[in-house]
LOGU-168443 format. One line per field, with one value per residue (C-alpha): residue number from 1; residue in three letters; z, x, y. Coordinates in Angstrom, 2 decimals, padded with zeros to 5 digits. Layout:
<recs>
k NUM;...
r ALA;...
z Z;...
x X;...
y Y;...
</recs>
This chain:
<recs>
k 1;2;3;4;5;6;7;8;9;10;11;12;13;14;15;16;17;18;19;20;21;22;23;24;25;26;27;28;29;30;31;32;33;34;35;36;37;38;39;40;41;42;43;44;45;46;47;48;49;50;51;52;53;54;55;56;57;58;59;60;61;62;63;64;65;66;67;68;69;70;71;72;73;74;75;76;77;78;79;80;81;82;83;84;85;86;87;88;89;90;91;92;93;94;95;96;97;98;99;100;101;102;103;104;105;106;107;108;109;110;111;112;113;114;115;116;117;118;119;120;121;122;123;124;125;126;127;128;129;130;131;132;133;134;135;136;137;138;139;140;141;142;143;144;145;146;147;148;149;150;151;152;153;154;155;156;157;158;159;160;161;162;163;164;165;166;167;168;169;170;171;172;173;174;175;176;177;178;179;180;181;182;183;184;185;186;187;188;189;190;191;192;193;194;195;196;197;198;199;200;201;202;203;204;205;206;207;208;209;210;211;212;213;214;215;216;217;218;219;220;221;222;223;224;225;226;227;228;229;230;231;232;233;234;235;236;237;238;239;240;241;242;243;244;245;246;247;248;249;250;251;252;253;254;255;256;257;258;259;260;261;262;263;264;265;266;267;268;269;270;271;272;273;274;275;276;277;278;279;280;281;282;283;284;285;286;287;288;289;290;291;292;293;294;295;296;297;298;299;300;301;302;303;304;305;306;307;308;309;310;311;312;313;314;315;316;317;318;319;320;321;322;323;324;325;326;327;328;329;330;331;332;333;334;335;336;337;338;339;340;341;342;343;344;345;346;347;348;349;350;351;352;353;354;355;356;357;358;359;360;361;362;363;364;365;366;367;368;369;370;371;372;373;374;375;376;377;378;379;380;381;382;383;384;385;386;387;388;389;390;391;392;393;394;395;396;397;398;399;400;401;402;403;404;405;406;407;408;409;410;411;412;413;414;415;416;417;418;419;420;421;422;423;424;425;426;427;428;429;430;431;432;433;434;435;436;437;438;439;440;441;442;443;444;445;446;447;448;449;450;451;452;453;454;455;456;457;458;459;460;461;462;463;464;465;466;467;468;469;470;471
r MET;THR;ALA;ALA;GLN;PRO;SER;SER;GLN;ASN;ALA;CYS;ALA;THR;ALA;PRO;SER;VAL;ALA;GLU;VAL;GLU;ALA;SER;CYS;ARG;LEU;PRO;VAL;LEU;PHE;LEU;ALA;PHE;SER;GLY;ALA;ALA;TRP;LEU;LEU;THR;GLY;VAL;VAL;LEU;ALA;LEU;LEU;ALA;SER;VAL;GLN;LEU;TYR;ASN;PRO;THR;PHE;MET;GLU;GLY;CYS;ALA;TRP;VAL;THR;TYR;GLY;ARG;LEU;ARG;PRO;ALA;ALA;SER;ASN;ALA;LEU;THR;TYR;GLY;PHE;ALA;LEU;GLN;SER;ALA;PHE;ALA;LEU;ALA;LEU;TRP;LEU;ILE;ALA;ARG;LEU;GLY;ARG;VAL;GLU;LEU;SER;ALA;PRO;LEU;GLY;LEU;THR;ILE;ALA;ALA;LYS;PHE;TRP;ASN;ILE;ALA;VAL;THR;VAL;GLY;VAL;LEU;GLY;ILE;LEU;ALA;GLY;ASP;ALA;THR;GLY;PHE;ASP;LEU;LEU;GLU;PHE;PRO;PRO;TYR;ALA;ALA;LEU;PRO;LEU;PHE;VAL;SER;TYR;ALA;CYS;ILE;GLY;ALA;TRP;ALA;LEU;VAL;THR;LEU;HIS;ARG;ARG;THR;GLU;ARG;ASP;LEU;TYR;VAL;SER;LEU;TRP;PHE;VAL;LEU;ALA;ALA;LEU;LEU;TRP;PHE;PRO;TRP;ILE;LEU;SER;THR;ALA;GLN;GLY;LEU;LEU;LEU;GLY;TRP;GLN;VAL;PRO;GLY;VAL;MET;GLN;ALA;ILE;VAL;ALA;GLY;TRP;PHE;GLY;ASN;ASN;LEU;LEU;GLN;ILE;VAL;LEU;ILE;GLY;PHE;ALA;LEU;ALA;VAL;LEU;PHE;TYR;PHE;VAL;PRO;LYS;THR;VAL;ASN;ARG;PRO;LEU;ALA;ASN;PRO;GLY;LEU;ALA;ARG;ALA;GLY;PHE;TRP;LEU;LEU;LEU;LEU;ILE;GLY;GLY;TRP;CYS;GLY;LEU;SER;GLN;LEU;ALA;PRO;VAL;PRO;ALA;TRP;ILE;PRO;ALA;VAL;SER;GLY;ALA;ALA;ASN;ALA;LEU;VAL;ILE;VAL;PRO;VAL;LEU;ALA;LEU;LEU;VAL;SER;LEU;TRP;GLN;THR;ALA;GLU;GLY;LYS;ILE;GLY;GLU;THR;CYS;LYS;GLU;ASN;ALA;THR;PHE;ARG;PHE;MET;LEU;VAL;ALA;SER;ILE;LEU;LEU;LEU;GLY;VAL;THR;LEU;HIS;THR;ALA;MET;PHE;GLY;GLY;HIS;PHE;THR;GLN;PHE;THR;PHE;PHE;ALA;THR;ALA;ARG;THR;ASP;ILE;VAL;VAL;LEU;GLY;VAL;PHE;GLY;LEU;ALA;ALA;LEU;GLY;ALA;LEU;HIS;HIS;ILE;VAL;PRO;ARG;LEU;THR;THR;GLY;GLU;ASP;GLU;LEU;PRO;SER;GLU;GLY;LEU;ALA;ASP;LEU;SER;PHE;TRP;ALA;ALA;LEU;LEU;GLY;VAL;ILE;ALA;VAL;GLY;ILE;GLY;LEU;THR;PHE;ALA;GLY;PHE;LYS;GLN;ALA;ALA;VAL;GLY;ALA;SER;ALA;ASN;ASP;LYS;PHE;LEU;GLU;PHE;ALA;VAL;THR;GLY;ILE;ALA;ASN;HIS;LEU;LYS;LEU;VAL;THR;VAL;GLY;TYR;GLY;ALA;LEU;ALA;VAL;SER;ALA;LEU;ALA;PHE;LEU;ALA;ASN;PHE;ALA;LEU;ALA;ALA;ARG;ARG;CYS;CYS;LEU;ASN;CYS;CYS;GLY;GLY;ALA;ARG
z -044.53;-044.89;-046.64;-043.63;-041.12;-041.87;-041.49;-038.18;-037.01;-038.08;-036.13;-033.03;-033.56;-033.75;-030.82;-027.76;-024.58;-021.64;-019.76;-022.64;-022.89;-019.17;-019.14;-021.82;-019.73;-016.42;-016.38;-017.79;-016.24;-012.75;-012.96;-014.03;-011.41;-008.56;-009.64;-009.92;-006.40;-005.05;-006.70;-005.27;-001.79;-002.56;-004.12;-001.32;001.30;-000.57;-000.86;002.86;003.79;001.46;002.94;006.47;005.40;004.32;007.92;009.69;007.69;010.08;009.39;007.92;007.49;006.57;003.67;000.19;-001.12;001.08;000.71;-000.47;-003.85;-004.60;-002.64;-004.18;-007.87;-007.06;-005.51;-008.43;-011.03;-009.02;-008.77;-012.41;-014.17;-011.57;-010.37;-012.78;-016.20;-015.22;-013.86;-017.00;-019.19;-017.18;-017.55;-021.24;-022.04;-020.14;-021.72;-025.24;-024.74;-023.07;-025.29;-028.44;-027.55;-028.40;-026.60;-025.63;-028.05;-026.69;-022.95;-022.09;-024.20;-022.52;-019.09;-020.02;-021.36;-018.11;-016.11;-018.10;-017.51;-013.77;-014.01;-015.91;-013.33;-010.49;-012.17;-012.84;-009.25;-007.90;-010.45;-009.18;-005.57;-006.59;-008.04;-011.77;-012.28;-015.45;-013.65;-015.95;-014.13;-014.59;-016.85;-014.23;-015.13;-016.35;-019.99;-019.03;-017.59;-020.07;-023.17;-021.75;-020.50;-024.01;-025.53;-022.94;-023.74;-027.48;-026.92;-024.64;-026.92;-030.09;-028.69;-027.35;-030.82;-032.42;-030.03;-030.87;-034.59;-034.09;-032.18;-033.23;-032.00;-034.68;-033.14;-030.90;-027.59;-025.97;-023.54;-026.44;-027.97;-024.89;-024.63;-028.27;-027.98;-024.80;-026.19;-029.26;-027.45;-024.83;-027.15;-029.22;-026.28;-024.57;-027.65;-028.55;-025.04;-024.59;-028.02;-027.56;-023.89;-023.46;-027.03;-029.01;-025.84;-027.28;-025.83;-022.48;-023.62;-025.72;-022.79;-020.67;-023.44;-024.17;-020.49;-019.71;-022.82;-021.93;-018.30;-019.14;-021.94;-019.71;-017.07;-019.17;-022.14;-021.16;-017.49;-017.53;-020.82;-019.22;-016.25;-018.57;-020.37;-017.02;-016.03;-019.30;-018.91;-015.23;-014.60;-017.11;-016.00;-012.28;-012.71;-015.31;-017.98;-021.49;-021.89;-022.14;-024.82;-026.65;-029.04;-026.14;-025.12;-028.69;-028.74;-025.35;-026.53;-029.59;-027.76;-024.98;-027.52;-029.29;-026.20;-023.48;-024.97;-024.72;-020.97;-018.06;-019.39;-016.92;-017.06;-016.03;-018.15;-020.21;-023.48;-026.08;-024.50;-026.83;-025.43;-021.82;-023.19;-025.28;-022.37;-019.99;-022.43;-022.82;-019.02;-019.08;-022.28;-021.21;-018.78;-021.80;-022.85;-019.23;-018.47;-021.63;-020.65;-017.04;-018.02;-020.19;-017.22;-014.83;-017.19;-017.31;-013.52;-012.72;-010.12;-009.13;-007.63;-003.96;-004.27;-006.29;-003.91;-001.03;-002.94;-005.16;-004.04;-007.62;-008.24;-005.12;-006.53;-009.90;-008.35;-006.37;-009.37;-011.46;-008.81;-008.53;-012.32;-012.26;-009.21;-010.61;-013.91;-012.08;-009.72;-012.65;-014.65;-011.81;-009.95;-012.33;-013.47;-012.56;-008.91;-008.06;-010.22;-008.47;-005.47;-004.22;-006.28;-009.32;-007.14;-005.90;-009.48;-010.28;-007.15;-007.57;-011.15;-010.48;-007.09;-007.24;-010.72;-012.19;-008.93;-007.56;-010.96;-011.34;-007.83;-008.32;-011.61;-010.11;-007.28;-010.02;-012.33;-009.87;-008.31;-011.74;-012.92;-009.72;-007.99;-010.69;-008.21;-008.50;-005.40;-003.58;-000.63;002.15;002.00;005.05;003.31;000.22;002.34;004.14;000.81;-000.43;002.65;003.24;-000.42;-000.25;002.96;001.57;-001.73;000.00;002.61;000.04;-002.32;000.36;002.11;-001.03;-002.47;000.62;001.09;-002.51;-001.89;001.16;-000.70;-003.55;-001.18;000.49;-002.86;-004.12;-001.04;000.08;003.49;004.60;006.86;003.99;006.01;008.74;006.48;003.40;005.15;008.79;008.15;005.95;008.29;009.38;005.76;005.01;008.06;006.59;003.40;005.42;006.94;003.45;002.16;005.24;004.50;000.89;002.11;004.22;001.17;-000.92;001.85;002.15;-001.58;-001.69;001.25;-000.54;-003.74;-001.83;-000.34;-003.81;-005.23;-002.31;-002.84;-006.54;-005.75;-003.28;-005.83;-008.49;-006.10;-005.04;-008.67;-009.45;-006.70
x -022.17;-020.11;-017.31;-017.01;-016.71;-013.09;-011.84;-013.69;-012.15;-008.70;-009.20;-010.11;-007.10;-004.70;-006.28;-004.00;-004.96;-006.51;-003.21;-001.31;-003.83;-003.66;000.13;000.26;-002.06;-000.29;002.24;000.21;-003.13;-001.72;000.31;-002.75;-004.95;-002.51;-001.88;-005.62;-006.25;-003.41;-004.92;-008.34;-006.84;-005.03;-008.10;-010.54;-008.05;-007.80;-011.59;-011.94;-009.64;-011.55;-014.91;-013.74;-012.94;-016.56;-017.81;-014.51;-012.89;-009.96;-008.84;-005.31;-005.53;-002.46;-001.27;-002.59;-001.81;-004.47;-007.34;-010.71;-010.42;-007.34;-008.00;-011.40;-010.33;-007.15;-009.28;-011.74;-008.99;-007.00;-010.11;-011.12;-007.75;-005.74;-008.31;-011.25;-009.62;-006.56;-008.70;-010.86;-007.79;-006.83;-010.33;-010.52;-007.22;-008.22;-011.68;-010.31;-007.77;-010.20;-013.22;-011.12;-009.10;-005.87;-002.64;-002.23;-000.10;003.08;002.55;005.88;005.03;001.62;003.27;005.69;002.80;000.91;003.91;003.99;000.23;000.89;003.67;001.34;-001.44;001.02;002.29;-001.29;-002.44;000.60;-000.02;-003.59;-002.40;000.21;-002.53;-002.15;-005.63;-007.47;-010.80;-012.77;-014.55;-012.84;-010.29;-008.31;-004.91;-002.57;-001.37;002.07;000.34;-002.54;-000.39;001.70;-001.57;-003.01;000.18;000.19;-003.41;-002.67;-000.17;-002.50;-005.50;-003.55;-002.20;-005.65;-007.16;-004.34;-005.12;-008.81;-008.01;-005.87;-008.55;-009.28;-012.89;-014.39;-017.83;-017.94;-019.67;-021.72;-018.92;-016.59;-019.14;-018.90;-015.11;-014.61;-017.02;-015.33;-011.80;-012.71;-014.94;-012.36;-009.60;-012.21;-013.71;-010.33;-008.57;-011.56;-011.90;-008.16;-007.90;-010.84;-010.30;-006.52;-005.30;-007.49;-009.24;-012.70;-014.82;-016.58;-020.00;-018.41;-016.17;-019.24;-020.69;-017.44;-016.60;-020.10;-020.11;-016.74;-017.59;-020.90;-019.47;-016.61;-019.09;-022.06;-020.38;-016.80;-016.98;-020.53;-019.64;-016.69;-018.89;-021.51;-018.79;-017.86;-021.47;-022.31;-019.30;-019.49;-023.25;-023.78;-020.49;-021.27;-024.81;-023.55;-026.10;-025.92;-026.96;-030.74;-032.25;-029.11;-031.35;-032.50;-028.87;-028.03;-030.85;-029.78;-026.18;-027.03;-029.60;-027.12;-024.57;-027.25;-028.80;-026.16;-023.80;-026.43;-027.06;-025.63;-025.28;-026.02;-029.63;-028.64;-025.51;-025.26;-025.88;-028.69;-031.90;-032.23;-029.04;-030.27;-033.67;-032.14;-029.93;-032.90;-034.84;-031.84;-031.60;-035.10;-034.77;-031.54;-033.65;-034.85;-031.47;-030.38;-033.57;-033.16;-029.62;-030.51;-033.57;-031.34;-029.03;-031.94;-033.46;-030.09;-029.80;-033.51;-034.08;-030.40;-029.71;-030.03;-028.12;-025.27;-025.00;-024.24;-021.69;-019.87;-018.21;-017.86;-021.60;-022.35;-020.29;-022.05;-025.51;-024.91;-023.27;-026.38;-028.70;-026.58;-026.64;-030.43;-030.39;-028.01;-029.94;-033.22;-031.34;-030.23;-033.46;-035.74;-033.63;-030.86;-032.68;-032.66;-033.46;-030.20;-027.77;-024.64;-025.09;-023.48;-026.02;-023.71;-020.82;-023.03;-023.64;-019.91;-018.98;-021.79;-020.70;-016.93;-016.95;-020.27;-021.32;-017.85;-015.91;-017.89;-018.05;-014.28;-013.46;-015.75;-014.07;-010.60;-011.57;-011.95;-009.09;-006.24;-006.16;-006.30;-003.31;-001.29;-002.07;-004.20;-007.06;-010.64;-010.64;-008.30;-006.41;-008.48;-012.25;-012.53;-010.67;-012.84;-015.99;-014.55;-013.74;-017.31;-019.18;-016.90;-017.26;-021.04;-021.27;-018.93;-020.79;-024.19;-022.94;-021.26;-024.24;-026.86;-024.79;-024.01;-027.52;-029.31;-026.77;-027.54;-031.29;-030.90;-028.68;-031.19;-034.11;-032.28;-031.19;-034.78;-036.17;-036.00;-034.63;-031.94;-030.22;-028.26;-025.10;-027.06;-029.13;-026.95;-023.58;-023.87;-027.27;-025.72;-022.83;-024.35;-024.81;-021.20;-019.99;-021.78;-019.80;-016.57;-017.60;-018.29;-014.84;-013.31;-015.18;-014.01;-010.42;-010.88;-012.23;-009.22;-006.82;-008.55;-008.30;-004.63;-003.85;-005.57;-003.72;-000.42;-001.23;-001.99;001.23;003.22;001.72;002.55;006.17;006.46;005.07;007.48;010.45;009.36;009.04;012.49;014.07
y -013.98;-017.15;-015.25;-012.94;-015.75;-016.76;-013.18;-012.91;-016.18;-014.99;-011.77;-013.75;-016.00;-013.05;-011.18;-010.98;-012.77;-010.93;-011.27;-009.66;-006.82;-006.07;-006.30;-003.59;-001.38;-001.86;001.00;003.94;002.97;002.43;005.65;007.66;005.97;006.60;010.20;010.80;009.48;011.63;014.71;013.76;013.93;017.20;018.79;017.95;019.20;022.52;022.64;021.87;024.76;027.07;026.04;026.85;030.42;030.96;030.90;031.69;034.52;034.84;031.26;031.37;035.15;037.13;034.95;035.78;032.28;030.67;033.12;031.78;033.48;031.36;028.17;027.46;027.71;025.80;023.04;022.97;022.71;020.16;017.98;018.46;018.17;016.29;013.76;013.56;013.86;011.86;009.03;009.30;008.78;005.69;004.24;005.13;003.41;000.27;000.13;000.60;-002.18;-004.61;-004.03;-003.74;-006.88;-005.10;-004.28;-000.64;001.39;003.05;002.37;004.03;007.09;007.31;007.20;010.00;012.10;011.44;012.66;015.90;016.23;016.03;018.60;020.97;020.51;021.16;024.33;025.42;024.91;026.76;029.52;029.94;030.06;032.66;034.90;034.17;032.65;033.66;034.12;031.78;028.96;025.56;027.26;029.18;027.71;030.47;030.26;028.92;025.82;025.59;025.04;022.12;020.61;020.63;019.16;016.36;015.53;015.55;012.72;010.74;011.20;010.35;007.06;006.18;006.68;004.67;001.81;002.08;001.93;-001.22;-003.12;-006.70;-006.54;-004.28;-003.82;-000.74;-001.49;001.30;002.23;002.96;005.35;007.53;007.16;008.17;011.11;012.41;011.96;014.04;016.55;017.56;018.89;020.74;022.65;023.18;024.56;026.75;028.18;028.75;030.34;032.71;033.57;033.47;033.96;036.36;037.58;038.17;041.04;040.76;039.51;036.78;035.81;035.03;032.85;030.97;030.40;029.11;026.92;025.39;024.69;023.04;020.88;019.75;018.58;017.46;015.79;014.93;013.90;012.53;010.83;009.04;008.13;006.60;004.63;003.10;002.46;000.70;-001.58;-002.48;-002.72;-005.59;-007.16;-007.15;-008.50;-011.00;-010.09;-008.62;-004.99;-004.69;-002.49;-001.26;000.70;002.87;003.40;004.44;006.98;008.34;008.71;010.80;012.90;013.65;014.90;016.95;018.55;018.40;020.96;023.71;023.39;025.29;028.84;031.64;032.82;036.36;036.77;040.00;038.16;038.11;036.83;033.84;032.24;031.85;030.77;027.98;026.94;026.83;024.66;022.33;022.01;020.53;018.48;016.76;014.74;012.69;011.20;010.72;008.79;006.72;005.74;004.99;002.94;000.76;000.20;-000.42;-003.02;-004.75;-004.99;-005.45;-008.11;-008.40;-004.96;-005.89;-009.14;-007.59;-004.61;-006.96;-009.00;-006.51;-003.25;-001.99;-002.29;-000.21;002.65;002.33;002.32;005.50;007.21;006.41;007.82;010.97;011.40;011.44;013.69;016.32;016.39;017.10;019.45;021.62;021.36;022.44;024.99;026.09;029.25;032.94;032.28;030.50;032.49;033.81;031.50;028.29;026.33;026.31;025.15;022.31;021.13;021.14;019.18;016.65;015.91;015.83;014.08;012.26;011.13;010.78;010.39;007.45;005.73;006.10;004.87;001.88;001.01;001.39;-000.95;-003.57;-002.57;-001.91;-005.40;-007.04;-005.02;-005.55;-008.81;-010.45;-010.83;-009.60;-007.38;-005.03;-006.58;-004.97;-005.33;-003.05;-000.21;-000.69;-000.36;002.67;004.30;003.75;004.91;007.91;008.97;008.56;010.59;013.23;013.76;013.90;016.38;018.63;018.50;019.19;021.86;023.87;023.45;024.71;027.51;028.52;028.45;030.67;033.11;033.24;033.87;036.75;038.20;038.13;039.89;043.50;042.56;044.99;042.44;040.91;040.16;038.41;036.19;035.61;035.20;034.19;032.56;029.86;029.03;025.71;024.62;025.50;023.56;020.53;021.13;021.06;017.72;016.43;017.36;015.74;012.51;012.60;013.01;009.88;008.04;009.07;008.00;004.61;004.03;005.08;002.76;-000.14;000.76;000.70;-002.72;-004.09;-002.62;-004.05;-007.49;-007.23;-006.33;-009.22;-011.64;-010.37;-010.65;-014.12;-015.16;-013.74;-015.85
</recs>
């Protein structure tokens, strides 16, 4: 033990300062964060336009580019790859640098790779709108956009892992477990799905299995994994306490990786019966690791939740994201069976995970990170815009989740009955629920605009400070 102490002290002595770490993160993290927020706005606007067409089919008729069959997948992929994954990369790079006490490797190279990622997403979204979508959920980008996307990620992921390897703080905190798992999981599922679906083009039954497996793993392991990394960093930080019960968090982490990848497969897909059965069981069992992880967080914040909610905007985002994580897990476990297949229920799960669980956790983290990397302060310049962003995002996610869920229930009830008035009950009968979804996407657009405006104010203040210092 005593022999190890000098090396530990030397590591601490050679570790860069917090200012040096954040300076190395500034360019790539801010670029990824701003691009992600811009894609959030773009994606929810596309989703809003698509939702209007569900109850007003004549809206924007006459132009194939803006039909529902193109707008909805374009919105889903813009939100997933443009907003969610890009914001996740920003958060992962910052967490690795901060928790590893190491300067970010190749910040300029990371920024260039992020620019190519944005170009690939733009080409992919335009390709979907032009009619070149593959037809596989959350993997609709045509091949000419999918390959550059993978190459861009390879560069980002490689430099992130190099930074993690160079860390001076050798102990891996819980957040870095989830970051490392998600960074390695994503290229595996993406390359496998692209290879089997777009390259070798496996037969139809296998396509259903691979597409369902990819979509679930992207949501359950990658995006929820990044969200948990953020939660386990910011909840203890905002309540100013060490993480309670790390053993429970460790058990939850491994169980989530073991069980989570089996969830989400269609219960009525034309596949061997054991596959939907295993997936249905996993939908129920995944409650165990999620509860274990959330209990660890709750024990950490116990007794300080109300006080911290009033004082800290970041904690409010984290609290709601945690509640939504529990909610979407129960949502899928209880109702994600045969009854709700081929309805808006599956769309509700996707939007709650992307915009709610991950989206709110990411926005909350960026409300802390962006001002530190721009102005050096603890909060964004406008407290009013920060509050507007939170409440609009909360309203938007709740409206979208409730609207799509109840529309799915009504569709399922009609599909299970022998009623011959299908059009009246399953289409026009859910119009009010779908109008609530439109309101939700509008609120999310307001939230994205508020965050971008606050981001711009912080960047402007940073530029003014730099100019003033130069004089």
